[in-house]
Structure formats: C-alpha cells, structure tokens
C-alpha positions, 0 to 999 in steps of 0.5 A: 787754166786750172782756175776757170775749171775750179770756178765752173765746178764750184758754180755747178755744185752750188747750183746742184745744192740749191736744186736739192733744197728746192721743194719737190713739185706736186705729183700728178697722183696727189693733185694734178694742177695747172701751175704758174710755170705752165700758165703765163697769165697766172702770176701767183705762187698758189697752185691753180687747180683744174677740175680733176684736182678740185674734185679729188680734194672735194671728195674728202670734205672733212679735210677741206675748206672752200673759201670763196672770195667773190662778191655776192653778185658774182655768186648769184650770177655765176654760181659756185660750189655747194659748200663754202665759206664766203669772205670777200677779198677786202675782208680776208685780213680782218676775218682770219679768226673765221678761217680754220688752220686745221683744214686744207684750203682752196680759194675760189674766184671767177678765174682764180686770179684773186683766189691766187692772190688770197692764197698767197696771203694766207700761205704767208700767214701759215694757213695750209692753202693747197690751191686756187680755182676759178668757178668759170674755169671749173665749169669750162672743164665740164664741172657743174656749179650750184646756182645760188638764188638771191633772197627776195627783196624786202617789201615795205609794209602797206599803209592800209594795214592797221597800226600795231599796239606796240607802235602806239596805235591801240589804247 
C-alpha cells in the first residue's frame, strides 16, 4: 500500500518541477496577445498579436522591425503598415543577413499564419521574434492600414521618336 502513495508523490513532484521550469506566459501589461492556446486555428509557437499589442510595440519604432512576408500583389491589394521590411516567405532563409538581430521582430502576413511559421523559423535561428500579426485581422479590429500604390507600368518608347546619337542614329 505504501508503494502506490510513494509513486504518486514522485509523479506529482516531477510535474511540479517541470511546471516551474516552463517559461512564464507574457503578462497582459507587457503585450496582450492571442496565443496558440486560445486560438485552435493557430498552430505556431510565435504569439499571434492583436491590434492593441501591435500598436504598443509600434509606439517604440526604434526597437522594432516589422517584417512583412507577403507577395507584392498582396501588399498592394490589402495594404500594410507604414514602415516595414519586405522579404517574401520563400526568400527569408537566404535573406537573413538583411534582418537585424538587435531589434524585436513582428512578422506580418494577411491572417498571421505564414507570419507565425516564419516567426518560428527566425526564433529557432536566434532572432528576437515577439509575435505575428495579420493585416486583415488588424483592420478587422479597427486598425488603419496604409494603402500601397503600385508603380505605373513602364511604357515602351514610341517608334516616332528620333533615334539617339548613342544608338547610332546620328553621325
């Protein structure tokens, strides 16, 4: 009868020790966020930030890098944040030298899923990723996005123009 009691107490003490070693969850005052634990559709370790958490981080831009991983057509269609570094998802691994290690990083995509995946990769490489956010989620929560206007298309030169001297037209 004594052996089961001893076994249970050993298991309980091991569980308590493991819980003590676990990192503390972020406090609401530090950065309120949506976490994987309370959003079943979110499957990444990187915290999913809400508008209030992102706005608090963006209030100190000297400490922050906003890394937008969307394609150019997504940037122009949906808009984005006013200042960001744009590196598409497929190019992140080969563009690591452009990502500063001395700043807090927020990764950005449309709904934060790709941003969460990239956040996990960067965290694994030693970068200080504090969260991921989706621009559409930010807008749904009342945030304002900056619309990004694509450059006008390049036009071909007209055939009625006189040839230039550099092209060999004048001698």
